[in-house]
N, C-alpha and C positions, 0 to 999 in steps of 0.2 A: 766545520769539519776539522777535527784535530789531526795534525800531521803525524806521520809515523814516528819521526824523531821525538816529538813531544810525548807520544804514547809510550815509547820505550823509556824515556826519562821518567815518566810517572810510574811505570812498572817497576823500575829499579829502586823505588822508594820502599818496596816490599821484598825484593830479592836482589842481592848484590849483582847478580848477572842473570841474563836470560838463558835458561837451560837449553841445551841443544834439542831441537825438535818441538820446543814450546812456542806458542803464538801469543802475541800481545793483543789483548782486547780491552775495550772499555766495557763496562757492564751493559751499557745500552746495546752493544752489538750482540749480546748473548740472550737478550730478552725478546720474546714474541709479544709480551704485554707487560706494561707497568701502569698501575692506576690506583686510585682511591676506591674505597668501598661504598656501599649504599648508605645514604643518609636518612633512610626511612626510620621513623620513630619506633623504638623498641617498647614493647608492652611491659607492664608490671606483673602480669599473671604468670610469666615464665612458661608460656605455651606458644606453639606455633613453629615458625621456621628458625632454626638455630643460626645465629650470626656472631661473628667474631667481635671481640672488644679488646682494648689494650691489654687487660689482665689475662686474656685467653692465652697469650704467649709469654707471660711474665717469667716463666721458668724455662724458656727456650723449647717448649714442646706445646702441642695443641692440647689445651686442657678443656675438655668438654663440660667440666663442672663450672667453668667460668665464662660461659657464652651468654649472649643475650637472645631475645626472641622477637620476631616480627610476625604480625598477624598473617595467617594463611591466605587471607583475601588479597594481600599485596603481592604483585608479581615482581620477584627479585631474582628470577631464573638466571639472568645474565651475570649475576654475582656469585653463582655457584662455583665452589672451588674444584679444581681438577687435581687429581693425584700428581704430586711433583711440584705443585705451586709452593712458593715461599712467601711467608708473611713477614713484613719488615716494619719495625716500630720507628716511625719518623716524627712523631709528635709525642714527647714524653719528658720526664726528668732526664738530666744528662746521664744519670746512672743507667737508665733503661734505653736510651736512644741507641738505635742500631741493633737491638736484639732481633733475632730471627727465629722462626720455627718452620719446619717442613710439614706440609700437609701430605701425609703418606698413609691414607686410610680410605676405605670406601664409604665411611660414615658421612652422611650428608651434612654439609656446613656451607654457610654463605659468608661472603666477605663484607665486613662492616666498616665503620668509620675509624679513622686515626691509625690505620695500618695500611701500608702499601702492599699490593699484590705484585709479586715478581713471578712471571711465568717464563721459565727457561726455554730457549729454542734448541735445535738439534746440535749446536756447537758445544753445548755444555751439559754434563750430567747433573740433574737437579740435586742429588745427594752431595756431589762434589762441591757444587756452588754453595749449598747450605753450610758445609763444613768450612769452606773458605770464608764466608761471611760471618761465621761463628767465631773465627779465630781472633785472638787478642789484638793483633796488630790492625786488622780491618775494623774491628769495633772502635779502637782508639782513633783510627782515621776519621770515622764518622762522628765521633764525639767532638773531635777538634774542629770539624767543619760545620758543626751545627750552629744555627743562629740561636742565641740564648736570650731568654727573657726571665722574669721572676718565676722561679720554681718550674721552669719549663724550657725545653729546647726543641728545635724543629729542623727538619731537612726537607727541601722541596725535591721534586722528582729529578731535576737536573743534578742536584747535589748527589743523589743516590746513584744514578746511572752513569755519572762521569768517573766513578772509581775505575781505575785501570791497573791491570797486572797481567802477568804471563800465565797461560794455561797449557797444560799438557794435552796431547791428543786424547780423543774421547775414550779410547780403550785403556789408556793409562789413568784417566780420571776415574773410570769404573773400578780399576784395581785399588786405587788409593781410597776411594769411598768405601769399598768392601772391607779394607783393613780397618778403617776408622769405625765402621759400623760394627765389626766384630768386637772391638773394645767397648763400644757403647752398649752392646748386648750384654757383655760381661758385667759392666757397671750396673745396668738395669737389673740383672739377675741378683747381684749382690745387694742392691737396694731392696729387692723383694724379700731376700733372706733377712735383712735388717728389720724390715717392717713386720715380718712374721714373728721374728724372735722377740721384738718389742711387745707385740700383741700377747704372745704366750707369757712373757715375763710379767706384763701388767696384770694378767689374770692370776698368775701364781702368787704375786705379791699380795693381791687382794685376799686370796684364799688363806695365805699364811698369816696375814694380819687379823683375820677374823676367826679362823678355825685352828690355827697352829699346826703342830705335828703330832698325829696319833691320839688326839683327844676324842673321847666318846661322850662326855658329859658337858653340857653347856648351860649358861645362865643368861638371862636378859639384863641388859645394862642400859645406861643413858645413851650409849653409842651403838647399841645393837647387841646381838647374841654373840658371846665369846666363851671360850673354854672356862669351866668352873674354877680352875686353879688360878686364872689370871686376875691381876688387879687392874683397876681403872683409876688413873690419877690425872688431875689437872696439872698444868705446868706450874701453877702457883703452889700447889701442894709439894711438888718436887723441889721447888725453891726452898720452901719452909723446912723440908726434910733434909736439906743439904745434898740432895742427889744431883741437882743442877745448881751451880754456884752463881750464874749470871745469865741474864737474857738482855741483850742490848743492841742498839743499832748505831749508825754513824751520826756525825755532827749535823745540826740543822742551822739554818739562818746564815748570818753574815760570816760566820767562821768556817762555813763549809767550803773546802777547796774548790777553786774555779779552774777552768781549762787553762787559763793563763799561768797557773801555778804548776802545771805538769812539767816534769823533767824526764830526761832519757833513762836515768837509773835512780833508784831510791826505794822508797817504801811502796809496795803494790797498793793501789787505790781501787778497791773492788766495788763494782756496780753489779746490778742484776744481770746485765748481759754478759758478765764474765763468769757466770755459773753455767756450765754445760755438762750434761750427762753425769751428774754427780761429782764433778770435779771443778776446781777453780782454774780458770785460764790465766795463769800468771804471765805467760808469754805475750799475750795480746792485750793486757790491761794497761791502764795509765799508771803513772808513778808520781809521787810527791817526795820532796826532800825530807830527810829524817828530821832536820831542824824544824820544818813546818809541822810535821806530824807530832812532834813532842810538845808543840804549843796547843794542840787540840785537847778537848776535854774528854772525849769518849770515842768509841769506834775501834779501839785497839783489839784485834782478833789474832789469836795464836794458833799454832798447829794443833789439830785435833778438834777445834771448834766446829760445830755443825752450823752451816749457814742456810738461811731461808730468806728468799726475796719476798717482800711484803708490800711493795709500793710500785705502781705502774705495771711492771711485769711481776705478777704474784705467783709464788709456788715453785720457783727454782731452788734447787737444793744442792749443796756440796759440802765436803769436809775440807777444812783448810789444810794444805799439805805442809811438809817441812819447809820452812823459810828461815833465813838467817836471823831475822828479828821478829817481825809480826806483819800483818796486813792491816790497812785502814779500811773501814767500811763507809760507804755512802749511806744516806738516810733510807735508801731503798732496801737495805739488807740488814737482817738481824742475826746475831750469833747466839748460839746456845752452848754454854760451857758446862760440861759434865764434871762433877766433882767426885762421884762415887760410881765407878765402873763395875762394882759388884752388884749394882742394882740396874743400871742402864748403860748399854754399850753405845758408843757414838755411831757405829755402823748401823745398829738397829734403829736408832733415832732418825738417821738420814733415810733409811728404808721406809720407816713409818711416814715420814714427811712426804715421800714420793708415792705413797699408796693412793689408790683411786678415791677411797672414802675421805681421807684427809684433804686431798686436793679439791674434792667437791665441796667440803666444808669451807675451805679457804675462798673458793670462787664465790660461794653464796654470800659469805660475810663481806668480802672485799667489794662486791658489786653494789653494796648499799651506799657507797660514797660516790661522788661525782667522778673521781679518778680511782681506779682500782687501788684499794688501800685497806690494810688491817694493822692497826697500831699495836704497840707492845702490850698495853693493858688488855686488849682483847685477845692477843695471842696467849697470854698467861691463863686465860679462862678456858682454853681449849684442853681437850683430854687426850690421853694416850693409853693404849692397851699395853700392859706390862706382863709378859711371860717371865718365868724365872730366868736367871742369867744363862743357864745351860741351854735352854730352848732358844733364847736370843742368839746364842753362838751358832746353833744348828741352822736357824733361819737365815742368818747373815751369810754363813758359809755356803748354803744352798744357792742363795741369790748371787753371791760373788762369782760363781761359775757361769751364770747367765751374763753377768756384766762382762766377764772376760771374753765370752763368745761374741758379744756385741762389739767389744773393742777390736777384736780380731777382724771382724767383718768391716768395721769402719776403716781400719788400717788398710785392708785389702782394697776398699773403694778408693781411698786416698791414693794408693800406689797406682791403681788403674787410671785414675784421673790425671795424675802426673805423667804417666806413660802416654796417655792420649794427647795431652798438651805438647809434649816433646815431639811426638810423631807428627802432629799437625804442623808444627814449626818446620820440621825437616821435609816432610812430603809435599806440603802445599807450596813450598818455595823452590822445590827441585834440588835442595841440598843433598837429599838422598833419593835415588831413583828406584823404581820398582820394575822388575821384569814384566813384560807384557804377557808372556806365557812361559812355560817350563823350558822351552828350547830356544828362547830368544832373549838376548841381553839388551837392555835399554842403553842407548848411547850415553856416554858420560859427559 
C-alpha cells in the first residue's frame, strides 16, 4: 500500500501543486477492472466475432476496419467491451506504447490480445480518464517506464495502474471532458470537410485531365479519350523539343549523403517524405552543408522544378519553392525542369502528376520491382495530355481555389489541435479551473 505522502509526491510530478478540492489517486484506485484480452485464435476469413488488435487503436480511436475475428462457436462473452471502457497499448514499439482509445459505441466488440482493458469505477468519468491518459505528459511517463527490448517495449499491469495524479470532483471531470469533447467534435467535423473536399477535388482533377473545359469533340489516344485539340506527348519528346530541359534524380551509391552528414542549417536535402500536399516541407527536412553539396555530381534542384517521388514512396508531387540557393534531392525524388512555359506550365505538370490516371500508371509500373520503383528511363516513356497554354491556365486556376480551400481547412484543424493540447495541459492539471455550474465558482 502506497502511503498518502508518496502518492502526493508522485502526483506532483504532473502538477506543481494539488488543486484545492482535488484528490490524489493511483490509477488502480479508479478501476473496477484491468486485464488482458482473449488469446483465442483469430481466423483468416474475417468473419465471426469482432475482436481488437494492436492496430485497432493505432490512431487513438476504435477503428472497426482494423479488427480481427474469432469464430462464432467460441465463447468470448466475458471479453465483450462495455461503453466507457478504455483500451491501452502496453506491448508495442516505444512510439505506440501508452496509446489509448475510448470504446464509446453500442457496436459489438470484444477485447483481444496485446491491449489492456481499463474499466473506470464511479470515482472517475471515463471520458476524463481517456483525455488524461491521452495527454502528452502521461504518455511520456509510460514510455519512460516501459521495459524495452529489440523493436518492442512493454508495461505490465502494475506499471500501468501505479500511475498517480490528482483528480477533480466528478462533476468537474464531466465539465472538463465536455469542453475537450466539443473541440474533438470540431476537429472531426473539419476532418470530414477535408476528406469530402479531397474527394471532390480528386474527381474534378480527373475530369479536367481527360475532358478539359468546354470541349465537345474527342479522340481516342494511347492513354484514352481526350479533347480533339489536345496533344499527347511523352516526356522524351518534350525533352527533345526543349519544352523540358532536364529530368534527374539525386546521387546514388557511396557519394549519397548519410545521416551523419546532416547539419542544422545548410542546403535542404529532400526525400520523398518531405513532399506533402503539393509542397516541399523545407521546415522539417534534413540539411547538408553547401561544401558537401557542391562536391556532388547531380541532384541540384531549383525553384520552379516539379518534383516526383519515384522510389519507395512513389507518386508524391511538389513544386520547389523559393530558396536562397537550391535543394538537393535524394535518389527517391526526380525533378522535372521546364524550359518553355509557353507550352507547359509547371503548375499544370504538377496537377497532371497528381491525377488519378497518372498515379494509377505509376503504381502499376512501380509494383513490378521488389521495392516500389520507377526509374528515370521509364519515367521518360510516360505520356502527358497537353491542352493549349490558355486552357492549362484555366485548369490550374480552377484547381488552385480548391487547394486554397483545403489549406484553410488544414490550418483550421491545426489551430483546433493546438487549442486542444493547450487546454488539456491547463484543465487536466488544475492550472485553469472550470465553474461547476453557472452560479457557482470553483475554488482557486
